[in-house]
C-alpha positions, 0 to 999 in steps of 0.5 A, spaced: 687 187 951 694 190 951 696 187 958 695 180 955 700 182 950 705 184 955 704 178 959 705 174 953 711 177 951 714 177 958 712 169 958 715 168 951 722 172 953 722 167 959 722 161 955 727 164 950 732 165 956 731 158 959 732 155 953 739 159 952 741 157 959 739 150 958 743 150 952 749 153 955 748 148 961 748 142 956 754 144 952 758 144 959 755 137 961 756 134 955 764 137 955 765 134 962 762 127 960 767 128 954 760 125 950 762 127 943 769 123 942 766 117 946 760 117 942 764 118 935 769 112 938 763 107 939 760 109 932 766 108 929 767 101 932 760 099 930 757 096 924 754 100 918 757 107 921 756 110 914 748 110 916 749 114 922 755 119 920 750 124 918 747 124 926 754 125 928 756 130 924 749 134 926 751 133 933 758 136 932 755 142 928 750 143 934 755 143 939 759 148 935 753 153 934 752 152 942 745 148 941 746 143 946 739 141 946 739 139 938 746 136 940 743 132 945 738 129 941 742 127 936 747 124 940 741 120 943 739 118 936 746 115 934 746 111 941 740 108 940 742 106 933 748 102 935 744 098 940 744 092 936 752 093 936 754 095 943 748 092 947 752 089 952 758 094 952 758 097 959 761 104 956 755 104 951 750 103 957 753 108 961 753 113 956 746 112 954 743 112 961 747 119 962 744 121 955 737 119 956 737 122 963 739 129 960 734 128 955 729 127 960 731 133 964 733 138 959 728 136 953 722 133 956 722 126 954 726 121 949 726 123 942 728 117 939 720 115 938 721 119 931 719 126 934 723 132 931 729 135 935 728 141 939 730 147 934 
């Protein structure tokens, strides 16, 4: 029985290490993409910017706290809410496709369907 407990602890430890690694990689990738400034600029040009301000602030705070997966999900939600305003915009489309690809690879699927973000 104690062997099962040790195996479970090792498995959970690996998951934590992988989560920390994923957050670090996402912070680097989002920085390389210049994602937050680009999303913020699109957000300010769109209608009803006040409604999305909390999501932009949540992404900014998550990046400052080095929580890449939370920031990524918040950025994806902001981009989805701006679909009506920027649907034909090339910059929005390119950024949205990159963010969606990152969500698929690092989080495991689109989070805009109402699921709660990764902690």
